[in-house]
MIDOSE-1310 file (N, C-alpha, C; in nm, 2 decimals, decimal comma, always signed):
residues 210
mhae	+0,06/-0,10/-0,01/+0,01/+0,00/+0,00/+0,08/+0,16/+0,03; +0,04/+0,25/-0,06/+0,08/+0,36/-0,07/+0,15/+0,40/+0,07; +0,23/+0,46/+0,11/+0,28/+0,51/+0,26/+0,15/+0,66/+0,26; +0,11/+0,74/+0,17/+0,06/+0,84/+0,18/-0,08/+0,78/+0,27
ivva	-0,13/+0,68/+0,20/-0,27/+0,65/+0,23/-0,26/+0,58/+0,36; -0,16/+0,50/+0,41/-0,13/+0,45/+0,53/-0,16/+0,58/+0,63; -0,06/+0,66/+0,61/-0,07/+0,79/+0,71/-0,19/+0,90/+0,69; -0,25/+0,87/+0,59/-0,38/+0,94/+0,63/-0,50/+0,89/+0,70
fvav	-0,48/+0,74/+0,69/-0,57/+0,63/+0,74/-0,54/+0,63/+0,92; -0,40/+0,64/+0,96/-0,38/+0,68/+1,11/-0,43/+0,79/+1,13; -0,42/+0,91/+1,04/-0,49/+1,02/+1,11/-0,60/+1,02/+1,13; -0,67/+0,98/+1,03/-0,86/+0,94/+1,08/-0,87/+0,84/+1,17
tlsl	-0,78/+0,76/+1,19/-0,84/+0,67/+1,29/-0,79/+0,72/+1,44; -0,69/+0,81/+1,42/-0,68/+0,82/+1,58/-0,78/+0,99/+1,61; -0,81/+1,03/+1,51/-0,91/+1,13/+1,54/-1,06/+1,06/+1,60; -1,09/+0,93/+1,54/-1,22/+0,88/+1,55/-1,16/+0,83/+1,68
ivip	-1,12/+0,73/+1,72/-1,08/+0,68/+1,85/-1,10/+0,75/+1,94; -1,03/+0,84/+1,95/-1,03/+1,00/+2,08/-1,17/+1,06/+2,10; -1,28/+1,02/+2,01/-1,42/+1,07/+2,04/-1,52/+0,95/+2,11; -1,55/+1,05/+2,23/-1,57/+0,91/+2,34/-1,70/+0,86/+2,29
gpdw	-1,68/+0,75/+2,32/-1,86/+0,63/+2,29/-1,84/+0,52/+2,39; -1,94/+0,43/+2,32/-1,94/+0,29/+2,43/-1,81/+0,24/+2,46; -1,72/+0,26/+2,38/-1,62/+0,17/+2,39/-1,49/+0,26/+2,54; -1,52/+0,38/+2,52/-1,49/+0,46/+2,64/-1,54/+0,44/+2,73
afil	-1,69/+0,45/+2,75/-1,75/+0,41/+2,84/-1,71/+0,29/+2,89; -1,71/+0,21/+2,82/-1,67/+0,04/+2,89/-1,56/+0,05/+2,96; -1,43/+0,10/+2,90/-1,29/+0,13/+2,96/-1,29/+0,16/+3,11; -1,32/+0,29/+3,07/-1,36/+0,38/+3,22/-1,46/+0,31/+3,32
gasa	-1,54/+0,23/+3,29/-1,66/+0,18/+3,40/-1,53/+0,04/+3,42; -1,48/-0,03/+3,34/-1,41/-0,13/+3,41/-1,31/-0,09/+3,47; -1,26/-0,01/+3,47/-1,13/+0,05/+3,53/-1,14/+0,09/+3,66; -1,27/+0,18/+3,66/-1,33/+0,20/+3,80/-1,38/+0,12/+3,86
rdgr	-1,45/+0,04/+3,80/-1,55/-0,04/+3,94/-1,46/-0,15/+3,93; -1,38/-0,24/+3,85/-1,33/-0,34/+3,86/-1,15/-0,34/+3,85; -1,12/-0,26/+3,83/-0,94/-0,20/+3,86/-0,91/-0,32/+3,77; -0,97/-0,33/+3,62/-0,90/-0,44/+3,54/-0,91/-0,33/+3,38
vlsp	-0,81/-0,34/+3,31/-0,77/-0,26/+3,19/-0,72/-0,38/+3,09; -0,63/-0,45/+3,10/-0,60/-0,52/+2,99/-0,70/-0,64/+2,95; -0,77/-0,70/+3,03/-0,83/-0,76/+2,97/-0,97/-0,71/+2,89; -1,04/-0,63/+2,94/-1,17/-0,55/+2,84/-1,10/-0,48/+2,73
vlgl	-0,96/-0,44/+2,74/-0,89/-0,36/+2,61/-0,91/-0,51/+2,51; -0,83/-0,61/+2,53/-0,79/-0,69/+2,43/-0,93/-0,77/+2,42; -1,05/-0,75/+2,49/-1,19/-0,83/+2,45/-1,21/-0,69/+2,30; -1,21/-0,62/+2,35/-1,24/-0,49/+2,24/-1,14/-0,47/+2,11
glgy	-1,04/-0,53/+2,14/-0,97/-0,52/+2,02/-0,97/-0,66/+1,93; -1,04/-0,78/+2,00/-1,08/-0,92/+1,96/-1,20/-0,86/+1,88; -1,31/-0,79/+1,93/-1,42/-0,80/+1,88/-1,43/-0,71/+1,78; -1,33/-0,57/+1,73/-1,30/-0,51/+1,63/-1,24/-0,61/+1,51
llvt	-1,17/-0,68/+1,57/-1,09/-0,79/+1,45/-1,18/-0,88/+1,41; -1,26/-0,91/+1,45/-1,39/-0,98/+1,42/-1,48/-0,92/+1,29; -1,51/-0,80/+1,37/-1,58/-0,71/+1,26/-1,46/-0,65/+1,14; -1,34/-0,63/+1,13/-1,26/-0,66/+1,04/-1,26/-0,78/+0,95
lvia	-1,27/-0,89/+0,95/-1,27/-1,01/+0,91/-1,39/-1,01/+0,84; -1,49/-1,00/+0,91/-1,63/-0,99/+0,83/-1,65/-0,90/+0,75; -1,60/-0,75/+0,77/-1,63/-0,69/+0,68/-1,51/-0,69/+0,54; -1,41/-0,77/+0,56/-1,34/-0,80/+0,44/-1,39/-0,95/+0,39
ggla	-1,45/-0,97/+0,44/-1,52/-1,10/+0,38/-1,66/-1,08/+0,30; -1,70/-0,94/+0,29/-1,78/-0,93/+0,20/-1,91/-0,89/+0,30; -1,93/-0,81/+0,43/-2,05/-0,74/+0,46/-2,09/-0,62/+0,43; -1,97/-0,55/+0,36/-1,99/-0,43/+0,34/-2,13/-0,43/+0,16
sist	-2,07/-0,50/+0,10/-2,15/-0,51/-0,03/-2,31/-0,57/+0,02; -2,27/-0,66/+0,13/-2,41/-0,74/+0,15/-2,50/-0,64/+0,20; -2,42/-0,57/+0,33/-2,51/-0,45/+0,40/-2,58/-0,35/+0,28; -2,50/-0,33/+0,18/-2,57/-0,22/+0,12/-2,71/-0,24/+0,04
snpw	-2,70/-0,37/+0,01/-2,81/-0,41/-0,05/-2,94/-0,47/+0,05; -2,90/-0,49/+0,18/-2,98/-0,54/+0,27/-2,95/-0,45/+0,38; -3,01/-0,32/+0,38/-2,99/-0,19/+0,50/-3,03/-0,26/+0,63; -3,14/-0,38/+0,64/-3,20/-0,44/+0,74/-3,12/-0,50/+0,84
ilds	-2,97/-0,54/+0,78/-2,89/-0,60/+0,86/-2,81/-0,50/+0,96; -2,77/-0,38/+0,90/-2,74/-0,29/+0,99/-2,81/-0,26/+1,12; -2,92/-0,24/+1,05/-3,06/-0,16/+1,15/-3,07/-0,30/+1,25; -3,08/-0,42/+1,21/-3,07/-0,52/+1,33/-2,97/-0,51/+1,42
ltii	-2,83/-0,51/+1,38/-2,69/-0,49/+1,46/-2,71/-0,37/+1,55; -2,74/-0,24/+1,46/-2,75/-0,13/+1,55/-2,86/-0,11/+1,70; -2,96/-0,22/+1,66/-3,08/-0,24/+1,78/-3,00/-0,36/+1,89; -2,95/-0,42/+1,84/-2,88/-0,56/+1,90/-2,77/-0,50/+2,00
ggay	-2,73/-0,39/+1,95/-2,59/-0,33/+2,01/-2,64/-0,22/+2,13; -2,76/-0,17/+2,08/-2,84/-0,05/+2,16/-2,87/-0,12/+2,29; -2,95/-0,24/+2,25/-2,99/-0,31/+2,41/-2,87/-0,42/+2,48; -2,76/-0,42/+2,42/-2,62/-0,49/+2,49/-2,59/-0,34/+2,58
llfl	-2,60/-0,24/+2,53/-2,56/-0,14/+2,61/-2,59/-0,09/+2,69; -2,73/-0,09/+2,71/-2,85/-0,05/+2,80/-2,81/-0,12/+2,91; -2,81/-0,30/+2,88/-2,78/-0,38/+2,99/-2,67/-0,36/+3,05; -2,54/-0,31/+2,98/-2,40/-0,29/+3,04/-2,45/-0,17/+3,14
gigl	-2,51/-0,08/+3,07/-2,49/+0,07/+3,16/-2,61/+0,07/+3,28; -2,68/-0,03/+3,27/-2,78/-0,05/+3,41/-2,71/-0,12/+3,52; -2,62/-0,22/+3,45/-2,51/-0,29/+3,55/-2,42/-0,20/+3,60; -2,37/-0,13/+3,53/-2,28/+0,00/+3,60/-2,34/+0,09/+3,72
lrrp	-2,48/+0,13/+3,68/-2,54/+0,20/+3,77/-2,59/+0,08/+3,90; -2,60/-0,02/+3,87/-2,66/-0,09/+4,01/-2,53/-0,09/+4,09; -2,40/-0,14/+4,03/-2,29/-0,14/+4,12/-2,16/-0,03/+4,06; -2,19/+0,07/+4,11/-2,10/+0,18/+4,05/-1,96/+0,19/+4,07
aalt	-1,87/+0,09/+4,18/-1,78/+0,10/+4,22/-1,72/-0,05/+4,29; -1,60/-0,05/+4,24/-1,56/-0,19/+4,31/-1,54/-0,18/+4,46; -1,56/-0,29/+4,52/-1,57/-0,29/+4,66/-1,46/-0,42/+4,69; -1,36/-0,43/+4,74/-1,27/-0,51/+4,80/-1,32/-0,65/+4,80
ldae	-1,39/-0,66/+4,93/-1,49/-0,77/+4,98/-1,64/-0,74/+4,97; -1,70/-0,83/+4,96/-1,85/-0,80/+5,02/-1,88/-0,86/+5,15; -2,02/-0,86/+5,21/-2,05/-0,89/+5,33/-1,96/-1,04/+5,39; -1,98/-1,12/+5,26/-1,95/-1,27/+5,30/-1,80/-1,30/+5,27
gtst	-1,71/-1,17/+5,27/-1,56/-1,18/+5,24/-1,53/-1,22/+5,10; -1,60/-1,23/+4,97/-1,59/-1,24/+4,88/-1,56/-1,13/+4,77; -1,49/-1,12/+4,67/-1,46/-1,03/+4,59/-1,60/-1,00/+4,51; -1,63/-0,89/+4,46/-1,74/-0,82/+4,39/-1,68/-0,79/+4,27
qlga	-1,55/-0,78/+4,21/-1,53/-0,77/+4,11/-1,55/-0,83/+4,01; -1,57/-0,77/+3,89/-1,58/-0,87/+3,77/-1,45/-0,92/+3,74; -1,46/-1,08/+3,66/-1,32/-1,15/+3,63/-1,28/-1,09/+3,53; -1,16/-1,13/+3,50/-1,10/-1,08/+3,35/-1,17/-1,14/+3,25
gvlf	-1,20/-1,29/+3,27/-1,29/-1,33/+3,14/-1,41/-1,25/+3,14; -1,49/-1,25/+3,23/-1,61/-1,17/+3,21/-1,57/-1,06/+3,11; -1,51/-0,96/+3,18/-1,48/-0,84/+3,09/-1,43/-0,86/+2,93; -1,37/-0,95/+2,95/-1,30/-0,99/+2,81/-1,42/-1,00/+2,71
rrgv	-1,54/-1,09/+2,79/-1,61/-1,15/+2,69/-1,71/-1,00/+2,66; -1,75/-0,94/+2,76/-1,79/-0,81/+2,75/-1,74/-0,70/+2,63; -1,60/-0,68/+2,64/-1,55/-0,62/+2,55/-1,56/-0,64/+2,39; -1,55/-0,80/+2,38/-1,61/-0,84/+2,26/-1,74/-0,81/+2,20
gvai	-1,85/-0,82/+2,30/-1,96/-0,80/+2,25/-1,97/-0,65/+2,21; -1,91/-0,56/+2,31/-1,93/-0,38/+2,29/-1,88/-0,35/+2,17; -1,76/-0,41/+2,10/-1,67/-0,37/+2,02/-1,79/-0,47/+1,86; -1,83/-0,57/+1,88/-1,92/-0,63/+1,78/-2,02/-0,52/+1,76
fnpk	-2,09/-0,46/+1,85/-2,25/-0,40/+1,85/-2,25/-0,28/+1,84; -2,09/-0,21/+1,86/-2,07/-0,08/+1,86/-2,09/-0,01/+1,74; -2,22/+0,09/+1,71/-2,23/+0,08/+1,54/-2,12/+0,21/+1,51; -2,04/+0,28/+1,65/-1,94/+0,36/+1,57/-1,83/+0,27/+1,50
gllf	-1,82/+0,18/+1,56/-1,72/+0,09/+1,53/-1,77/+0,00/+1,33; -1,89/-0,05/+1,34/-1,93/-0,07/+1,25/-2,00/+0,04/+1,13; -1,98/+0,15/+1,15/-2,00/+0,23/+1,06/-1,85/+0,27/+1,01; -1,75/+0,28/+1,09/-1,64/+0,31/+1,03/-1,57/+0,20/+0,95
flal	-1,60/+0,08/+0,95/-1,57/-0,03/+0,91/-1,64/-0,03/+0,75; -1,78/+0,01/+0,75/-1,85/-0,04/+0,66/-1,85/+0,11/+0,58; -1,84/+0,19/+0,64/-1,83/+0,31/+0,50/-1,71/+0,43/+0,51; -1,59/+0,41/+0,64/-1,47/+0,50/+0,59/-1,39/+0,39/+0,57
lpqf	-1,39/+0,26/+0,63/-1,23/+0,18/+0,57/-1,23/+0,13/+0,41; -1,34/+0,11/+0,37/-1,31/+0,12/+0,20/-1,23/+0,22/+0,12; -1,26/+0,34/+0,18/-1,24/+0,47/+0,12/-1,11/+0,49/+0,11; -1,05/+0,39/+0,17/-0,82/+0,33/+0,18/-0,81/+0,28/+0,12
vdkn	-0,91/+0,22/+0,04/-0,87/+0,09/-0,04/-0,89/+0,14/-0,19; -0,70/+0,08/-0,24/-0,71/+0,09/-0,35/-0,74/+0,01/-0,47; -0,84/+0,02/-0,54/-0,90/-0,13/-0,64/-0,80/-0,12/-0,71; -0,72/-0,06/-0,79/-0,61/-0,08/-0,84/-0,45/-0,13/-0,83
gswp	-0,47/-0,12/-0,69/-0,34/-0,16/-0,64/-0,31/-0,26/-0,63; -0,14/-0,31/-0,59/-0,11/-0,45/-0,63/-0,16/-0,56/-0,51; -0,21/-0,51/-0,40/-0,23/-0,60/-0,31/-0,43/-0,61/-0,34; -0,50/-0,72/-0,34/-0,64/-0,74/-0,34/-0,69/-0,70/-0,24
vwqq	-0,80/-0,63/-0,25/-0,89/-0,54/-0,16/-0,90/-0,60/-0,04; -0,95/-0,76/-0,03/-0,96/-0,81/+0,11/-0,86/-0,82/+0,18; -0,71/-0,78/+0,12/-0,58/-0,77/+0,18/-0,55/-0,65/+0,25; -0,61/-0,52/+0,19/-0,60/-0,41/+0,17/-0,67/-0,39/+0,31
lgfl	-0,81/-0,45/+0,32/-0,90/-0,41/+0,45/-0,84/-0,49/+0,54; -0,80/-0,61/+0,51/-0,73/-0,67/+0,65/-0,60/-0,59/+0,69; -0,50/-0,58/+0,65/-0,40/-0,48/+0,67/-0,47/-0,34/+0,76; -0,55/-0,29/+0,70/-0,61/-0,17/+0,78/-0,65/-0,15/+0,88
gilf	-0,77/-0,30/+0,90/-0,81/-0,32/+1,03/-0,74/-0,36/+1,13; -0,64/-0,47/+1,09/-0,51/-0,47/+1,17/-0,46/-0,35/+1,24; -0,44/-0,23/+1,13/-0,34/-0,14/+1,20/-0,46/-0,05/+1,31; -0,60/-0,05/+1,26/-0,69/+0,00/+1,34/-0,67/-0,06/+1,50
qvlf	-0,63/-0,18/+1,47/-0,66/-0,28/+1,64/-0,59/-0,26/+1,72; -0,41/-0,20/+1,64/-0,32/-0,17/+1,74/-0,32/-0,03/+1,74; -0,37/+0,06/+1,69/-0,39/+0,18/+1,75/-0,51/+0,20/+1,86; -0,59/+0,14/+1,85/-0,71/+0,12/+1,94/-0,66/+0,06/+2,04
clff	-0,62/-0,04/+2,05/-0,55/-0,10/+2,15/-0,48/-0,03/+2,25; -0,33/+0,07/+2,20/-0,27/+0,11/+2,25/-0,32/+0,23/+2,33; -0,41/+0,32/+2,27/-0,47/+0,43/+2,29/-0,52/+0,37/+2,42; -0,67/+0,30/+2,42/-0,72/+0,26/+2,51/-0,63/+0,21/+2,65
lilg	-0,52/+0,11/+2,63/-0,45/+0,09/+2,76/-0,40/+0,19/+2,81; -0,36/+0,31/+2,72/-0,31/+0,42/+2,79/-0,42/+0,48/+2,88; -0,53/+0,50/+2,82/-0,70/+0,55/+2,88/-0,69/+0,48/+2,99; -0,72/+0,35/+2,99/-0,72/+0,27/+3,11/-0,67/+0,29/+3,22
ttak	-0,54/+0,27/+3,17/-0,43/+0,24/+3,29/-0,42/+0,42/+3,37; -0,39/+0,48/+3,29/-0,41/+0,61/+3,36/-0,53/+0,64/+3,44; -0,66/+0,60/+3,43/-0,79/+0,64/+3,47/-0,78/+0,56/+3,63; -0,70/+0,40/+3,61/-0,72/+0,34/+3,70/-0,63/+0,38/+3,82
rlms	-0,50/+0,45/+3,75/-0,39/+0,49/+3,86/-0,45/+0,60/+3,94; -0,55/+0,70/+3,85/-0,58/+0,82/+3,93/-0,73/+0,78/+4,03; -0,76/+0,70/+3,99/-0,89/+0,65/+4,06/-0,84/+0,53/+4,18; -0,76/+0,43/+4,19/-0,73/+0,39/+4,27/-0,68/+0,39/+4,42
trps	-0,65/+0,53/+4,42/-0,69/+0,60/+4,58/-0,77/+0,70/+4,62; -0,89/+0,67/+4,51/-1,00/+0,77/+4,53/-1,14/+0,71/+4,49; -1,19/+0,60/+4,62/-1,30/+0,54/+4,59/-1,40/+0,62/+4,51; -1,42/+0,75/+4,60/-1,57/+0,81/+4,58/-1,53/+0,85/+4,39
vakt	-1,44/+0,92/+4,36/-1,39/+0,94/+4,22/-1,41/+0,84/+4,13; -1,36/+0,73/+4,17/-1,40/+0,57/+4,09/-1,58/+0,54/+4,07; -1,58/+0,58/+4,19/-1,77/+0,57/+4,18/-1,83/+0,66/+4,10; -1,82/+0,76/+4,09/-1,91/+0,90/+4,03/-1,85/+0,86/+3,89
vsri	-1,70/+0,79/+3,83/-1,69/+0,80/+3,68/-1,74/+0,65/+3,64; -1,77/+0,55/+3,73/-1,84/+0,45/+3,70/-2,01/+0,47/+3,67; -2,03/+0,57/+3,76/-2,19/+0,59/+3,76/-2,16/+0,69/+3,59; -2,13/+0,78/+3,58/-2,11/+0,85/+3,46/-2,08/+0,79/+3,31
sgva	-2,06/+0,67/+3,34/-2,00/+0,56/+3,24/-2,15/+0,48/+3,21; -2,20/+0,41/+3,33/-2,34/+0,37/+3,32/-2,42/+0,46/+3,25; -2,45/+0,62/+3,29/-2,54/+0,70/+3,24/-2,49/+0,69/+3,08; -2,37/+0,73/+3,04/-2,33/+0,74/+2,94/-2,35/+0,61/+2,81
mili	-2,35/+0,52/+2,87/-2,42/+0,37/+2,78/-2,54/+0,39/+2,78; -2,61/+0,41/+2,87/-2,77/+0,39/+2,84/-2,82/+0,50/+2,76; -2,75/+0,62/+2,79/-2,81/+0,73/+2,68/-2,77/+0,70/+2,52; -2,64/+0,67/+2,54/-2,59/+0,62/+2,38/-2,72/+0,49/+2,34
alfl	-2,76/+0,39/+2,41/-2,80/+0,30/+2,41/-2,95/+0,36/+2,31; -2,98/+0,41/+2,42/-3,16/+0,52/+2,39/-3,13/+0,56/+2,26; -3,04/+0,64/+2,23/-3,03/+0,73/+2,11/-3,04/+0,64/+1,99; -2,93/+0,51/+2,05/-2,92/+0,44/+1,88/-3,05/+0,35/+1,82
vier	-3,11/+0,30/+1,99/-3,25/+0,24/+1,89/-3,34/+0,37/+1,90; -3,36/+0,45/+1,95/-3,46/+0,56/+1,88/-3,46/+0,57/+1,75; -3,32/+0,65/+1,73/-3,26/+0,69/+1,59/-3,29/+0,56/+1,51; -3,26/+0,48/+1,52/-3,30/+0,35/+1,45/-3,39/+0,34/+1,39
alti	-3,50/+0,33/+1,49/-3,63/+0,29/+1,48/-3,73/+0,41/+1,40; -3,70/+0,53/+1,42/-3,74/+0,67/+1,32/-3,70/+0,63/+1,18; -3,55/+0,59/+1,15/-3,54/+0,53/+1,03/-3,59/+0,45/+0,98; -3,66/+0,35/+1,04/-3,69/+0,21/+0,99/-3,86/+0,26/+0,96
wg	-3,91/+0,35/+1,08/-4,04/+0,39/+1,08/-4,10/+0,46/+0,98; -4,01/+0,52/+0,95/-4,02/+0,68/+0,88/-4,02/+0,81/+0,94
């Protein structure tokens, strides 16, 4: 691929990654409530990698002729974010031990799986891969289109994981000695997830039903 295309892609990708969205809310909530960063970030990364593979395999062209696919994924994603947001509000901050002496933090495996779900059903990610990724593909290039999509998708994963590892680690360090701040951040993350979920579902429903 041409170097100028890669540089332009990196610039656009970073400008989108720094925009708060469901992934931001999820990572901040996990670091504030559960004190974990690596497992949720890896989960998000795997989820976006799976989306990349599906897009490279032809979902972009399929969804263009069948818009109900994107509509369905958006509604399902909104419902999933709503579920996670309510969970954050119900248990807004990590407690080292509960009344019976057991940890109330979510395990790394649970956060990893939830991260995969957030990425797969994140409309921002879906729209990025469906609408923006193909714009950086050179149909006359020496690489096949699917290889270009795969390369750009993997480059996105690397940039994404590095940014969110830094974000989550920084947030964890700032909040580890301030339980009240951690509780507030996790509540804000929960509210953000709920608002994003409601906006997505309502906006998509209005589009479907005119």
